[in-house]
Backbone of each chain as nested JSON, in Angstrom:
{
  "chains": [
    {"id": "A", "residues": [
      {"number": 1, "name": "MET", "atoms": {"N": [0.619, -48.716, -66.876], "CA": [0.633, -47.26, -66.635], "C": [0.495, -46.559, -67.973]}},
      {"number": 2, "name": "LYS", "atoms": {"N": [0.086, -45.29, -67.936], "CA": [-0.082, -44.523, -69.168], "C": [0.754, -43.251, -69.068]}},
      {"number": 3, "name": "LEU", "atoms": {"N": [1.092, -42.733, -70.253], "CA": [1.861, -41.49, -70.328], "C": [0.916, -40.302, -70.21]}},
      {"number": 4, "name": "GLY", "atoms": {"N": [1.38, -39.277, -69.477], "CA": [0.576, -38.053, -69.359], "C": [1.488, -36.871, -69.131]}},
      {"number": 5, "name": "LYS", "atoms": {"N": [0.896, -35.699, -69.147], "CA": [1.672, -34.479, -68.882], "C": [0.91, -33.652, -67.866]}},
      {"number": 6, "name": "VAL", "atoms": {"N": [1.625, -33.161, -66.831], "CA": [0.971, -32.351, -65.797], "C": [0.691, -30.97, -66.389]}},
      {"number": 7, "name": "ILE", "atoms": {"N": [-0.562, -30.59, -66.454], "CA": [-0.911, -29.28, -67.022], "C": [-1.526, -28.379, -65.968]}},
      {"number": 8, "name": "GLY", "atoms": {"N": [-1.539, -28.838, -64.719], "CA": [-2.091, -27.95, -63.686], "C": [-2.113, -28.627, -62.335]}},
      {"number": 9, "name": "THR", "atoms": {"N": [-2.271, -27.827, -61.31], "CA": [-2.449, -28.403, -59.969], "C": [-3.86, -28.037, -59.519]}},
      {"number": 10, "name": "VAL", "atoms": {"N": [-4.452, -28.929, -58.779], "CA": [-5.854, -28.745, -58.371], "C": [-5.901, -28.578, -56.854]}},
      {"number": 11, "name": "VAL", "atoms": {"N": [-6.546, -27.51, -56.437], "CA": [-6.717, -27.305, -54.987], "C": [-8.212, -27.431, -54.708]}},
      {"number": 12, "name": "ALA", "atoms": {"N": [-8.552, -28.298, -53.769], "CA": [-9.98, -28.472, -53.427], "C": [-10.073, -28.517, -51.914]}},
      {"number": 13, "name": "SER", "atoms": {"N": [-10.493, -27.402, -51.326], "CA": [-10.496, -27.39, -49.85], "C": [-11.645, -28.254, -49.324]}},
      {"number": 14, "name": "THR", "atoms": {"N": [-12.711, -28.336, -50.079], "CA": [-13.814, -29.196, -49.612], "C": [-13.742, -30.508, -50.382]}},
      {"number": 15, "name": "VAL", "atoms": {"N": [-13.184, -31.523, -49.708], "CA": [-13.101, -32.842, -50.355], "C": [-13.571, -33.886, -49.364]}},
      {"number": 16, "name": "ASP", "atoms": {"N": [-13.829, -35.044, -49.867], "CA": [-14.172, -36.151, -48.984], "C": [-13.014, -36.348, -48.014]}},
      {"number": 17, "name": "SER", "atoms": {"N": [-13.32, -36.669, -46.792], "CA": [-12.272, -36.71, -45.74], "C": [-11.14, -37.655, -46.139]}},
      {"number": 18, "name": "SER", "atoms": {"N": [-11.461, -38.725, -46.867], "CA": [-10.387, -39.684, -47.175], "C": [-9.441, -39.132, -48.237]}},
      {"number": 19, "name": "LEU", "atoms": {"N": [-9.808, -38.02, -48.865], "CA": [-8.902, -37.44, -49.879], "C": [-8.102, -36.278, -49.297]}},
      {"number": 20, "name": "GLU", "atoms": {"N": [-8.343, -35.986, -48.001], "CA": [-7.649, -34.838, -47.414], "C": [-6.137, -35.048, -47.466]}},
      {"number": 21, "name": "GLY", "atoms": {"N": [-5.431, -33.977, -47.764], "CA": [-3.974, -34.044, -47.746], "C": [-3.387, -34.572, -49.048]}},
      {"number": 22, "name": "ALA", "atoms": {"N": [-4.25, -35.083, -49.923], "CA": [-3.689, -35.607, -51.188], "C": [-3.389, -34.435, -52.109]}},
      {"number": 23, "name": "LYS", "atoms": {"N": [-2.201, -34.466, -52.733], "CA": [-1.855, -33.424, -53.696], "C": [-2.486, -33.835, -55.028]}},
      {"number": 24, "name": "LEU", "atoms": {"N": [-3.296, -32.948, -55.609], "CA": [-4.025, -33.281, -56.829], "C": [-3.419, -32.56, -58.029]}},
      {"number": 25, "name": "LEU", "atoms": {"N": [-3.186, -33.319, -59.099], "CA": [-2.601, -32.749, -60.311], "C": [-3.567, -32.919, -61.476]}},
      {"number": 26, "name": "LEU", "atoms": {"N": [-3.59, -31.917, -62.355], "CA": [-4.37, -32.042, -63.59], "C": [-3.433, -32.641, -64.633]}},
      {"number": 27, "name": "VAL", "atoms": {"N": [-3.787, -33.827, -65.138], "CA": [-2.887, -34.563, -66.045], "C": [-3.567, -34.758, -67.402]}},
      {"number": 28, "name": "GLN", "atoms": {"N": [-2.856, -34.367, -68.446], "CA": [-3.356, -34.554, -69.817], "C": [-2.785, -35.874, -70.354]}},
      {"number": 29, "name": "PRO", "atoms": {"N": [-3.65, -36.875, -70.651], "CA": [-3.136, -38.118, -71.229], "C": [-2.457, -37.836, -72.568]}},
      {"number": 30, "name": "LEU", "atoms": {"N": [-1.394, -38.592, -72.856], "CA": [-0.647, -38.383, -74.093], "C": [-0.746, -39.619, -74.979]}},
      {"number": 31, "name": "ALA", "atoms": {"N": [-0.78, -39.398, -76.302], "CA": [-0.678, -40.52, -77.249], "C": [0.787, -40.942, -77.301]}},
      {"number": 32, "name": "ASP", "atoms": {"N": [1.075, -42.027, -78.017], "CA": [2.441, -42.532, -78.058], "C": [3.415, -41.523, -78.653]}},
      {"number": 33, "name": "ASP", "atoms": {"N": [2.904, -40.634, -79.516], "CA": [3.801, -39.615, -80.086], "C": [3.852, -38.373, -79.187]}},
      {"number": 34, "name": "LEU", "atoms": {"N": [3.371, -38.56, -77.96], "CA": [3.466, -37.54, -76.901], "C": [2.62, -36.308, -77.181]}},
      {"number": 35, "name": "THR", "atoms": {"N": [1.629, -36.458, -78.078], "CA": [0.694, -35.336, -78.281], "C": [-0.526, -35.578, -77.388]}},
      {"number": 36, "name": "PRO", "atoms": {"N": [-1.179, -34.485, -76.96], "CA": [-2.328, -34.648, -76.071], "C": [-3.395, -35.53, -76.723]}},
      {"number": 37, "name": "SER", "atoms": {"N": [-3.986, -36.431, -75.912], "CA": [-5.06, -37.26, -76.482], "C": [-6.037, -37.602, -75.376]}},
      {"number": 38, "name": "GLY", "atoms": {"N": [-7.27, -37.125, -75.521], "CA": [-8.293, -37.467, -74.544], "C": [-8.47, -36.382, -73.503]}},
      {"number": 39, "name": "THR", "atoms": {"N": [-9.337, -36.68, -72.559], "CA": [-9.754, -35.688, -71.566], "C": [-8.786, -35.664, -70.391]}},
      {"number": 40, "name": "PRO", "atoms": {"N": [-8.386, -34.474, -69.941], "CA": [-7.526, -34.403, -68.751], "C": [-8.201, -35.037, -67.537]}},
      {"number": 41, "name": "ILE", "atoms": {"N": [-7.356, -35.608, -66.665], "CA": [-7.878, -36.248, -65.458], "C": [-7.233, -35.591, -64.241]}},
      {"number": 42, "name": "VAL", "atoms": {"N": [-7.83, -35.792, -63.093], "CA": [-7.233, -35.297, -61.848], "C": [-6.666, -36.502, -61.116]}},
      {"number": 43, "name": "ALA", "atoms": {"N": [-5.345, -36.489, -60.893], "CA": [-4.676, -37.644, -60.302], "C": [-3.994, -37.227, -59.001]}},
      {"number": 44, "name": "CYS", "atoms": {"N": [-3.866, -38.172, -58.086], "CA": [-3.114, -37.918, -56.863], "C": [-1.628, -38.059, -57.204]}},
      {"number": 45, "name": "ASP", "atoms": {"N": [-0.795, -37.38, -56.417], "CA": [0.643, -37.382, -56.738], "C": [1.423, -38.118, -55.661]}},
      {"number": 46, "name": "THR", "atoms": {"N": [2.408, -38.932, -56.096], "CA": [3.279, -39.572, -55.101], "C": [4.743, -39.206, -55.319]}},
      {"number": 47, "name": "VAL", "atoms": {"N": [5.035, -38.45, -56.406], "CA": [6.441, -38.197, -56.703], "C": [6.745, -36.705, -56.824]}},
      {"number": 48, "name": "GLN", "atoms": {"N": [5.907, -35.863, -56.281], "CA": [6.122, -34.408, -56.322], "C": [6.293, -33.906, -57.762]}},
      {"number": 49, "name": "ALA", "atoms": {"N": [5.434, -34.413, -58.665], "CA": [5.488, -33.942, -60.052], "C": [4.994, -32.498, -60.104]}},
      {"number": 50, "name": "GLY", "atoms": {"N": [5.524, -31.767, -61.067], "CA": [5.146, -30.355, -61.166], "C": [4.627, -30.016, -62.544]}},
      {"number": 51, "name": "GLN", "atoms": {"N": [4.236, -28.772, -62.7], "CA": [3.675, -28.26, -63.945], "C": [4.599, -28.614, -65.109]}},
      {"number": 52, "name": "GLY", "atoms": {"N": [4.042, -29.193, -66.195], "CA": [4.828, -29.451, -67.397], "C": [5.584, -30.764, -67.372]}},
      {"number": 53, "name": "ASP", "atoms": {"N": [5.62, -31.422, -66.218], "CA": [6.33, -32.711, -66.168], "C": [5.599, -33.762, -66.985]}},
      {"number": 54, "name": "ARG", "atoms": {"N": [6.386, -34.586, -67.695], "CA": [5.801, -35.761, -68.334], "C": [5.82, -36.861, -67.284]}},
      {"number": 55, "name": "VAL", "atoms": {"N": [4.694, -37.561, -67.128], "CA": [4.566, -38.526, -66.028], "C": [3.968, -39.848, -66.507]}},
      {"number": 56, "name": "LEU", "atoms": {"N": [4.053, -40.848, -65.61], "CA": [3.312, -42.099, -65.787], "C": [2.249, -42.113, -64.702]}},
      {"number": 57, "name": "TYR", "atoms": {"N": [1.018, -42.501, -65.085], "CA": [-0.023, -42.595, -64.057], "C": [-0.69, -43.958, -64.149]}},
      {"number": 58, "name": "GLU", "atoms": {"N": [-1.246, -44.406, -63.035], "CA": [-1.917, -45.699, -63.006], "C": [-3.338, -45.504, -62.508]}},
      {"number": 59, "name": "GLY", "atoms": {"N": [-4.249, -46.325, -63.005], "CA": [-5.656, -46.175, -62.623], "C": [-6.117, -47.346, -61.786]}},
      {"number": 60, "name": "GLY", "atoms": {"N": [-7.401, -47.397, -61.574], "CA": [-8.0, -48.524, -60.874], "C": [-7.554, -48.61, -59.434]}},
      {"number": 61, "name": "ARG", "atoms": {"N": [-7.644, -49.809, -58.904], "CA": [-7.34, -50.018, -57.486], "C": [-5.878, -49.702, -57.186]}},
      {"number": 62, "name": "GLU", "atoms": {"N": [-5.034, -49.904, -58.193], "CA": [-3.61, -49.663, -57.957], "C": [-3.36, -48.189, -57.635]}},
      {"number": 63, "name": "ALA", "atoms": {"N": [-4.214, -47.305, -58.183], "CA": [-4.048, -45.869, -57.891], "C": [-4.196, -45.638, -56.389]}},
      {"number": 64, "name": "ALA", "atoms": {"N": [-5.136, -46.325, -55.77], "CA": [-5.34, -46.14, -54.323], "C": [-4.208, -46.823, -53.557]}},
      {"number": 65, "name": "MET", "atoms": {"N": [-3.802, -47.983, -54.042], "CA": [-2.765, -48.734, -53.316], "C": [-1.426, -48.015, -53.306]}},
      {"number": 66, "name": "ALA", "atoms": {"N": [-1.242, -47.105, -54.277], "CA": [0.056, -46.417, -54.366], "C": [0.205, -45.361, -53.275]}},
      {"number": 67, "name": "LEU", "atoms": {"N": [-0.908, -44.974, -52.647], "CA": [-0.835, -43.915, -51.625], "C": [-0.576, -44.559, -50.269]}},
      {"number": 68, "name": "ALA", "atoms": {"N": [-0.079, -43.72, -49.347], "CA": [0.359, -44.25, -48.05], "C": [-0.793, -45.01, -47.38]}},
      {"number": 69, "name": "ASN", "atoms": {"N": [-1.911, -44.291, -47.211], "CA": [-3.063, -44.959, -46.592], "C": [-3.906, -45.504, -47.725]}},
      {"number": 70, "name": "TRP", "atoms": {"N": [-3.77, -46.782, -48.022], "CA": [-4.305, -47.26, -49.298], "C": [-5.826, -47.362, -49.315]}},
      {"number": 71, "name": "PHE", "atoms": {"N": [-6.451, -47.167, -48.148], "CA": [-7.921, -47.201, -48.177], "C": [-8.419, -45.8, -48.513]}},
      {"number": 72, "name": "ASN", "atoms": {"N": [-8.382, -45.464, -49.83], "CA": [-8.829, -44.123, -50.237], "C": [-9.47, -44.211, -51.614]}},
      {"number": 73, "name": "PRO", "atoms": {"N": [-10.203, -43.193, -52.02], "CA": [-10.977, -43.299, -53.265], "C": [-10.206, -42.9, -54.52]}},
      {"number": 74, "name": "ALA", "atoms": {"N": [-8.885, -42.809, -54.431], "CA": [-8.136, -42.347, -55.62], "C": [-8.368, -43.321, -56.77]}},
      {"number": 75, "name": "ASP", "atoms": {"N": [-8.574, -42.782, -57.966], "CA": [-8.749, -43.678, -59.131], "C": [-7.693, -43.409, -60.183]}},
      {"number": 76, "name": "ALA", "atoms": {"N": [-6.777, -42.478, -59.895], "CA": [-5.641, -42.248, -60.803], "C": [-4.532, -41.654, -59.959]}},
      {"number": 77, "name": "THR", "atoms": {"N": [-3.336, -42.186, -60.087], "CA": [-2.204, -41.7, -59.284], "C": [-0.961, -41.607, -60.163]}},
      {"number": 78, "name": "VAL", "atoms": {"N": [-0.229, -40.502, -60.009], "CA": [1.026, -40.324, -60.743], "C": [2.084, -41.171, -60.059]}},
      {"number": 79, "name": "MET", "atoms": {"N": [2.723, -42.054, -60.849], "CA": [3.681, -43.012, -60.289], "C": [5.127, -42.657, -60.595]}},
      {"number": 80, "name": "ALA", "atoms": {"N": [5.373, -41.855, -61.625], "CA": [6.758, -41.564, -62.012], "C": [6.818, -40.294, -62.847]}},
      {"number": 81, "name": "ILE", "atoms": {"N": [7.966, -39.629, -62.741], "CA": [8.239, -38.496, -63.631], "C": [9.158, -39.03, -64.714]}},
      {"number": 82, "name": "VAL", "atoms": {"N": [8.743, -38.89, -65.967], "CA": [9.482, -39.497, -67.073], "C": [10.685, -38.633, -67.438]}},
      {"number": 83, "name": "ASP", "atoms": {"N": [11.894, -39.258, -67.489], "CA": [13.07, -38.543, -67.946], "C": [13.139, -38.586, -69.474]}},
      {"number": 84, "name": "SER", "atoms": {"N": [12.97, -39.795, -70.044], "CA": [13.054, -39.866, -71.509], "C": [12.168, -40.998, -72.024]}},
      {"number": 85, "name": "VAL", "atoms": {"N": [11.727, -40.823, -73.259], "CA": [10.945, -41.84, -73.971], "C": [11.706, -42.142, -75.25]}},
      {"number": 86, "name": "ASP", "atoms": {"N": [12.245, -43.37, -75.369], "CA": [13.004, -43.707, -76.581], "C": [12.266, -44.837, -77.276]}},
      {"number": 87, "name": "GLY", "atoms": {"N": [11.849, -44.573, -78.485], "CA": [11.097, -45.627, -79.145], "C": [11.343, -45.622, -80.63]}},
      {"number": 88, "name": "GLU", "atoms": {"N": [10.653, -46.546, -81.296], "CA": [10.817, -46.634, -82.754], "C": [9.795, -45.743, -83.442]}},
      {"number": 89, "name": "SER", "atoms": {"N": [8.688, -45.346, -82.648], "CA": [7.619, -44.612, -83.364], "C": [8.057, -43.191, -83.658]}}
    ]},
    {"id": "B", "residues": [
      {"number": 1, "name": "MET", "atoms": {"N": [-4.273, -61.698, -70.668], "CA": [-3.049, -61.221, -71.311], "C": [-3.358, -60.82, -72.736]}},
      {"number": 2, "name": "ILE", "atoms": {"N": [-2.491, -59.999, -73.298], "CA": [-2.603, -59.71, -74.735], "C": [-1.215, -59.851, -75.347]}},
      {"number": 3, "name": "ALA", "atoms": {"N": [-1.206, -60.009, -76.666], "CA": [0.065, -59.982, -77.39], "C": [0.294, -58.543, -77.816]}},
      {"number": 4, "name": "GLY", "atoms": {"N": [1.504, -58.07, -77.625], "CA": [1.809, -56.688, -77.995], "C": [3.236, -56.58, -78.472]}},
      {"number": 5, "name": "ARG", "atoms": {"N": [3.545, -55.417, -79.036], "CA": [4.906, -55.183, -79.493], "C": [5.531, -54.093, -78.65]}},
      {"number": 6, "name": "VAL", "atoms": {"N": [6.791, -54.298, -78.257], "CA": [7.489, -53.28, -77.477], "C": [7.917, -52.169, -78.44]}},
      {"number": 7, "name": "VAL", "atoms": {"N": [7.411, -50.966, -78.207], "CA": [7.691, -49.866, -79.132], "C": [8.493, -48.754, -78.486]}},
      {"number": 8, "name": "GLY", "atoms": {"N": [8.85, -48.922, -77.215], "CA": [9.625, -47.841, -76.594], "C": [10.094, -48.195, -75.201]}},
      {"number": 9, "name": "THR", "atoms": {"N": [11.061, -47.449, -74.764], "CA": [11.617, -47.616, -73.42], "C": [11.444, -46.314, -72.67]}},
      {"number": 10, "name": "ILE", "atoms": {"N": [11.063, -46.403, -71.394], "CA": [10.861, -45.204, -70.573], "C": [11.939, -45.193, -69.485]}},
      {"number": 11, "name": "THR", "atoms": {"N": [12.583, -44.049, -69.303], "CA": [13.465, -43.946, -68.143], "C": [12.847, -42.912, -67.198]}},
      {"number": 12, "name": "ALA", "atoms": {"N": [12.896, -43.234, -65.89], "CA": [12.307, -42.321, -64.901], "C": [13.085, -42.483, -63.612]}},
      {"number": 13, "name": "THR", "atoms": {"N": [13.672, -41.384, -63.137], "CA": [14.44, -41.459, -61.9], "C": [13.51, -41.301, -60.708]}},
      {"number": 14, "name": "ALA", "atoms": {"N": [12.672, -40.266, -60.754], "CA": [11.751, -40.022, -59.635], "C": [10.524, -40.893, -59.873]}},
      {"number": 15, "name": "LYS", "atoms": {"N": [10.362, -41.911, -59.016], "CA": [9.232, -42.821, -59.249], "C": [8.853, -43.504, -57.949]}},
      {"number": 16, "name": "HIS", "atoms": {"N": [7.719, -44.161, -57.998], "CA": [7.231, -44.913, -56.847], "C": [8.224, -46.044, -56.559]}},
      {"number": 17, "name": "PRO", "atoms": {"N": [8.512, -46.297, -55.262], "CA": [9.533, -47.292, -54.913], "C": [9.339, -48.644, -55.59]}},
      {"number": 18, "name": "VAL", "atoms": {"N": [8.112, -49.044, -55.811], "CA": [7.873, -50.388, -56.374], "C": [8.446, -50.491, -57.787]}},
      {"number": 19, "name": "LEU", "atoms": {"N": [8.66, -49.359, -58.451], "CA": [9.15, -49.394, -59.843], "C": [10.673, -49.469, -59.92]}},
      {"number": 20, "name": "VAL", "atoms": {"N": [11.321, -49.272, -58.78], "CA": [12.789, -49.241, -58.787], "C": [13.34, -50.578, -59.281]}},
      {"number": 21, "name": "SER", "atoms": {"N": [14.381, -50.502, -60.079], "CA": [15.118, -51.651, -60.635], "C": [14.282, -52.48, -61.589]}},
      {"number": 22, "name": "HIS", "atoms": {"N": [13.235, -51.898, -62.169], "CA": [12.498, -52.575, -63.244], "C": [12.584, -51.732, -64.511]}},
      {"number": 23, "name": "LYS", "atoms": {"N": [12.824, -52.41, -65.633], "CA": [12.8, -51.702, -66.913], "C": [11.343, -51.39, -67.244]}},
      {"number": 24, "name": "LEU", "atoms": {"N": [11.091, -50.181, -67.772], "CA": [9.723, -49.775, -68.132], "C": [9.642, -49.721, -69.649]}},
      {"number": 25, "name": "LEU", "atoms": {"N": [8.773, -50.553, -70.218], "CA": [8.664, -50.639, -71.668], "C": [7.256, -50.268, -72.134]}},
      {"number": 26, "name": "MET", "atoms": {"N": [7.188, -49.58, -73.27], "CA": [5.907, -49.234, -73.878], "C": [5.477, -50.397, -74.764]}},
      {"number": 27, "name": "VAL", "atoms": {"N": [4.279, -50.942, -74.526], "CA": [3.789, -52.08, -75.301], "C": [2.518, -51.689, -76.032]}},
      {"number": 28, "name": "ARG", "atoms": {"N": [2.54, -51.798, -77.375], "CA": [1.355, -51.469, -78.185], "C": [0.668, -52.775, -78.567]}},
      {"number": 29, "name": "PRO", "atoms": {"N": [-0.649, -52.868, -78.376], "CA": [-1.367, -54.117, -78.64], "C": [-1.281, -54.536, -80.11]}},
      {"number": 30, "name": "LEU", "atoms": {"N": [-1.288, -55.857, -80.362], "CA": [-1.357, -56.36, -81.737], "C": [-2.818, -56.555, -82.107]}},
      {"number": 31, "name": "ASN", "atoms": {"N": [-3.206, -56.116, -83.317], "CA": [-4.593, -56.376, -83.757], "C": [-4.665, -57.793, -84.315]}},
      {"number": 32, "name": "ALA", "atoms": {"N": [-5.852, -58.176, -84.798], "CA": [-6.061, -59.571, -85.22], "C": [-5.104, -59.958, -86.347]}},
      {"number": 33, "name": "ALA", "atoms": {"N": [-4.705, -58.977, -87.127], "CA": [-3.8, -59.283, -88.249], "C": [-2.341, -59.255, -87.815]}},
      {"number": 34, "name": "GLY", "atoms": {"N": [-2.098, -58.898, -86.558], "CA": [-0.73, -58.93, -86.06], "C": [-0.004, -57.605, -86.17]}},
      {"number": 35, "name": "GLN", "atoms": {"N": [-0.74, -56.53, -86.557], "CA": [-0.083, -55.215, -86.584], "C": [-0.208, -54.558, -85.214]}},
      {"number": 36, "name": "ALA", "atoms": {"N": [0.833, -53.827, -84.821], "CA": [0.785, -53.073, -83.556], "C": [-0.077, -51.846, -83.794]}},
      {"number": 37, "name": "GLU", "atoms": {"N": [-1.113, -51.701, -82.96], "CA": [-2.087, -50.635, -83.252], "C": [-2.659, -50.128, -81.937]}},
      {"number": 38, "name": "GLY", "atoms": {"N": [-2.84, -48.787, -81.855], "CA": [-3.501, -48.229, -80.687], "C": [-2.509, -47.687, -79.672]}},
      {"number": 39, "name": "LYS", "atoms": {"N": [-3.082, -47.318, -78.516], "CA": [-2.281, -46.642, -77.507], "C": [-1.494, -47.661, -76.7]}},
      {"number": 40, "name": "SER", "atoms": {"N": [-0.253, -47.328, -76.387], "CA": [0.597, -48.25, -75.625], "C": [0.291, -48.179, -74.147]}},
      {"number": 41, "name": "THR", "atoms": {"N": [0.644, -49.268, -73.5], "CA": [0.625, -49.319, -72.037], "C": [2.072, -49.425, -71.578]}},
      {"number": 42, "name": "VAL", "atoms": {"N": [2.427, -48.748, -70.507], "CA": [3.795, -48.839, -69.999], "C": [3.812, -49.93, -68.939]}},
      {"number": 43, "name": "ALA", "atoms": {"N": [4.678, -50.916, -69.14], "CA": [4.67, -52.1, -68.272], "C": [6.046, -52.367, -67.69]}},
      {"number": 44, "name": "LEU", "atoms": {"N": [6.033, -53.079, -66.573], "CA": [7.289, -53.523, -65.957], "C": [7.767, -54.755, -66.71]}},
      {"number": 45, "name": "ASP", "atoms": {"N": [9.035, -54.732, -67.126], "CA": [9.582, -55.864, -67.872], "C": [10.102, -56.912, -66.898]}},
      {"number": 46, "name": "MET", "atoms": {"N": [9.588, -58.142, -67.035], "CA": [10.04, -59.221, -66.152], "C": [10.868, -60.256, -66.902]}},
      {"number": 47, "name": "VAL", "atoms": {"N": [11.026, -60.046, -68.248], "CA": [11.672, -61.091, -69.053], "C": [12.751, -60.53, -69.975]}},
      {"number": 48, "name": "GLN", "atoms": {"N": [13.302, -59.379, -69.645], "CA": [14.38, -58.765, -70.437], "C": [13.977, -58.592, -71.904]}},
      {"number": 49, "name": "ALA", "atoms": {"N": [12.751, -58.104, -72.122], "CA": [12.33, -57.839, -73.503], "C": [12.978, -56.541, -73.977]}},
      {"number": 50, "name": "GLY", "atoms": {"N": [12.962, -56.337, -75.292], "CA": [13.544, -55.11, -75.841], "C": [12.64, -54.543, -76.918]}},
      {"number": 51, "name": "VAL", "atoms": {"N": [12.974, -53.331, -77.38], "CA": [12.155, -52.686, -78.405], "C": [12.122, -53.58, -79.636]}},
      {"number": 52, "name": "GLY", "atoms": {"N": [10.908, -53.788, -80.185], "CA": [10.749, -54.626, -81.371], "C": [10.264, -56.02, -81.036]}},
      {"number": 53, "name": "ASP", "atoms": {"N": [10.427, -56.444, -79.789], "CA": [9.974, -57.796, -79.415], "C": [8.451, -57.863, -79.392]}},
      {"number": 54, "name": "THR", "atoms": {"N": [7.945, -59.051, -79.744], "CA": [6.526, -59.338, -79.501], "C": [6.456, -60.0, -78.136]}},
      {"number": 55, "name": "VAL", "atoms": {"N": [5.58, -59.472, -77.273], "CA": [5.571, -59.931, -75.881], "C": [4.167, -60.254, -75.4]}},
      {"number": 56, "name": "LEU", "atoms": {"N": [4.118, -60.942, -74.24], "CA": [2.849, -61.16, -73.547], "C": [2.717, -60.071, -72.489]}},
      {"number": 57, "name": "LEU", "atoms": {"N": [1.664, -59.271, -72.618], "CA": [1.439, -58.188, -71.659], "C": [0.266, -58.577, -70.762]}},
      {"number": 58, "name": "LEU", "atoms": {"N": [0.526, -58.564, -69.483], "CA": [-0.526, -58.859, -68.5], "C": [-0.891, -57.525, -67.86]}},
      {"number": 59, "name": "ASP", "atoms": {"N": [-2.184, -57.186, -67.815], "CA": [-2.589, -55.852, -67.363], "C": [-3.695, -55.959, -66.32]}},
      {"number": 60, "name": "GLU", "atoms": {"N": [-3.375, -56.666, -65.211], "CA": [-4.381, -56.84, -64.159], "C": [-3.653, -56.891, -62.819]}},
      {"number": 61, "name": "GLY", "atoms": {"N": [-4.191, -56.169, -61.827], "CA": [-3.454, -55.957, -60.589], "C": [-3.094, -57.204, -59.82]}},
      {"number": 62, "name": "ASN", "atoms": {"N": [-4.135, -58.055, -59.609], "CA": [-3.88, -59.214, -58.766], "C": [-2.803, -60.12, -59.364]}},
      {"number": 63, "name": "SER", "atoms": {"N": [-2.911, -60.316, -60.685], "CA": [-1.919, -61.168, -61.347], "C": [-0.538, -60.525, -61.269]}},
      {"number": 64, "name": "ALA", "atoms": {"N": [-0.497, -59.213, -61.444], "CA": [0.806, -58.528, -61.385], "C": [1.403, -58.7, -59.999]}},
      {"number": 65, "name": "ARG", "atoms": {"N": [0.559, -58.551, -58.972], "CA": [1.103, -58.692, -57.605], "C": [1.593, -60.104, -57.367]}},
      {"number": 66, "name": "THR", "atoms": {"N": [0.911, -61.105, -57.963], "CA": [1.366, -62.489, -57.813], "C": [2.756, -62.651, -58.431]}},
      {"number": 67, "name": "ILE", "atoms": {"N": [2.931, -62.044, -59.608], "CA": [4.212, -62.176, -60.306], "C": [5.308, -61.437, -59.55]}},
      {"number": 68, "name": "LEU", "atoms": {"N": [4.957, -60.279, -59.0], "CA": [5.953, -59.498, -58.269], "C": [6.142, -60.036, -56.857]}},
      {"number": 69, "name": "ASN", "atoms": {"N": [5.278, -61.006, -56.485], "CA": [5.343, -61.61, -55.153], "C": [5.277, -60.531, -54.061]}},
      {"number": 70, "name": "ASP", "atoms": {"N": [4.404, -59.561, -54.308], "CA": [4.273, -58.436, -53.37], "C": [2.798, -58.04, -53.335]}},
      {"number": 71, "name": "GLY", "atoms": {"N": [2.136, -58.409, -52.247], "CA": [0.702, -58.201, -52.134], "C": [0.278, -56.757, -52.086]}},
      {"number": 72, "name": "GLN", "atoms": {"N": [1.27, -55.851, -51.897], "CA": [0.909, -54.428, -51.78], "C": [1.307, -53.634, -53.017]}},
      {"number": 73, "name": "ALA", "atoms": {"N": [1.928, -54.302, -54.006], "CA": [2.486, -53.545, -55.139], "C": [1.375, -52.874, -55.949]}},
      {"number": 74, "name": "PRO", "atoms": {"N": [1.417, -51.546, -56.089], "CA": [0.415, -50.843, -56.884], "C": [0.754, -50.922, -58.363]}},
      {"number": 75, "name": "VAL", "atoms": {"N": [0.802, -52.15, -58.887], "CA": [1.231, -52.366, -60.272], "C": [0.168, -53.176, -60.992]}},
      {"number": 76, "name": "ARG", "atoms": {"N": [-0.04, -52.859, -62.26], "CA": [-1.03, -53.623, -63.043], "C": [-0.41, -54.256, -64.282]}},
      {"number": 77, "name": "ALA", "atoms": {"N": [0.461, -53.488, -64.962], "CA": [0.948, -53.962, -66.267], "C": [2.347, -54.551, -66.133]}},
      {"number": 78, "name": "VAL", "atoms": {"N": [2.453, -55.834, -66.476], "CA": [3.765, -56.493, -66.45], "C": [3.936, -57.322, -67.724]}},
      {"number": 79, "name": "ILE", "atoms": {"N": [5.187, -57.374, -68.211], "CA": [5.484, -58.198, -69.388], "C": [5.951, -59.551, -68.874]}},
      {"number": 80, "name": "VAL", "atoms": {"N": [5.234, -60.586, -69.251], "CA": [5.482, -61.9, -68.67], "C": [6.017, -62.903, -69.68]}},
      {"number": 81, "name": "GLY", "atoms": {"N": [6.208, -62.515, -70.921], "CA": [6.733, -63.487, -71.87], "C": [7.143, -62.842, -73.173]}},
      {"number": 82, "name": "ILE", "atoms": {"N": [8.097, -63.471, -73.854], "CA": [8.493, -63.014, -75.19], "C": [7.984, -64.055, -76.17]}},
      {"number": 83, "name": "VAL", "atoms": {"N": [7.193, -63.603, -77.138], "CA": [6.534, -64.531, -78.072], "C": [7.495, -64.889, -79.204]}},
      {"number": 84, "name": "ASP", "atoms": {"N": [7.621, -66.213, -79.491], "CA": [8.424, -66.623, -80.631], "C": [7.573, -66.571, -81.9]}},
      {"number": 85, "name": "THR", "atoms": {"N": [6.468, -67.272, -81.886], "CA": [5.627, -67.274, -83.096], "C": [4.157, -67.262, -82.702]}},
      {"number": 86, "name": "ILE", "atoms": {"N": [3.332, -66.697, -83.57], "CA": [1.877, -66.796, -83.448], "C": [1.389, -67.363, -84.775]}},
      {"number": 87, "name": "ASP", "atoms": {"N": [0.805, -68.558, -84.75], "CA": [0.283, -69.138, -85.994], "C": [-1.189, -68.779, -86.078]}},
      {"number": 88, "name": "ARG", "atoms": {"N": [-1.536, -67.973, -87.084], "CA": [-2.938, -67.555, -87.209], "C": [-3.655, -68.399, -88.253]}},
      {"number": 89, "name": "ALA", "atoms": {"N": [-4.978, -68.616, -88.049], "CA": [-5.751, -69.433, -88.997], "C": [-5.719, -68.775, -90.373]}}
    ]}
  ]
}
């Protein structure tokens, strides 16, 4: 999983039918020092993350498997809301 | 698998059920010279590793599900070993 920060919510009324009902979040990937790094992605949410939350997200097939109906095209899914990051860096 | 160094611990209360009761550790890859370099991956700890340990990081879904013995687990990154020594040429 990777660290990210929710910087927005995405509403898309016209989506592929298999994405209907999915809550979409705009997530900014974070470097290890928690500064923004790279291009924001749109991820599906499973933990009711909100604006400004620091989160963990997973990509690939696991992103789809994390959703209730796992046969879906999700390629990034928020898996956790981070309470704290304690490290040596 | 890759060799990496544990550089941080993540705590998260609100998370996907599959993550419950697993320690979440940040693992930064080791470069050819053995320095920890680049962006970390957050992995499920299966071997009680701690910050500063050199570990084996496995980052592939099918293998992770085999280790977790759960065919539906939306997990990719798991720590599967603590490295004692790496003898380089």
